[in-house]
N, C-alpha and C positions, 0 to 999 in steps of 0.2 A: 504494500499499500503506499502510495507516494504521500509526502506531506500535505499536497493540495487536496487530497481526498480525505484527510483527517478532519473530523468536526472538532469543535472546541472541547467537548467532552472526552473524545477519544484521545486528543493529544493531553489533555489533563490527566486522564487516567494513566497514560504512559509515563508521564512525568513523575506522577506519584510512584509508580512501580520503580522508576529509576532511582528515586530519592531512597525508598525502601532498600533497594539493592546496595546502594552506595553506603547506607547506615550499617549494613551487616558487617562491613569491614573484612570480607573474605573474598574479595576480587583482587586480581593482580593489578600492578600499577597501570599496565597498558589497558586492561578492560576498565578500570576506574576512570581513566582519562577519556575513553571513548564514550562511555556512559555520561560522564560530565559534560562533554561536548553536546551529546545529543539532548541532555537535559536543558542546556542553555539554549539550544535551538528552539526546543519545544517551548520553553518559557517565553522566548521572543515571539514565537508564533502565536501563542495564546494572547499576548499583550496587543499583537496586531489586530487580532480578531476583536478584542475588547474595545480597542479604540475606534474601529469601524462601527461597531454597534453602539458606542457611546454617541456617535454622531446623529443617530437615529432616534435616540430617546429624548422625548420632551416631557416637561412637567407643566402642571397648571399652577399658577401663582394667582392669588387674589390680590388685586390692587387696591389703592386707597378708595376707590368708589365701590368697592365690593364686586367689581367685574373680574371674570377670570381671564388670565392672560397666558398664553402659551410661551414658554422659554426653553432653550436649549438646555440639557443636563450635562454637566461636566463633572467627572470624578477628580477630586483633588489627589495628586499623586505626591 
């Protein structure tokens, strides 16, 4: 499966598995490095998806007159 075919949830699950494997401390240095590189890639991949979705999220805010106003939603990082 290529990375472009991974959903956010699939990428996150793979990242969680990699973290668990790295925490076990029973991998060779080479395997640890490869998993670390893949983990960093998946982390960035998930962040790209979140940033794209963030641009689509709107929130409703009540103004001073009691009218609802639509605003863009931004996550503070």
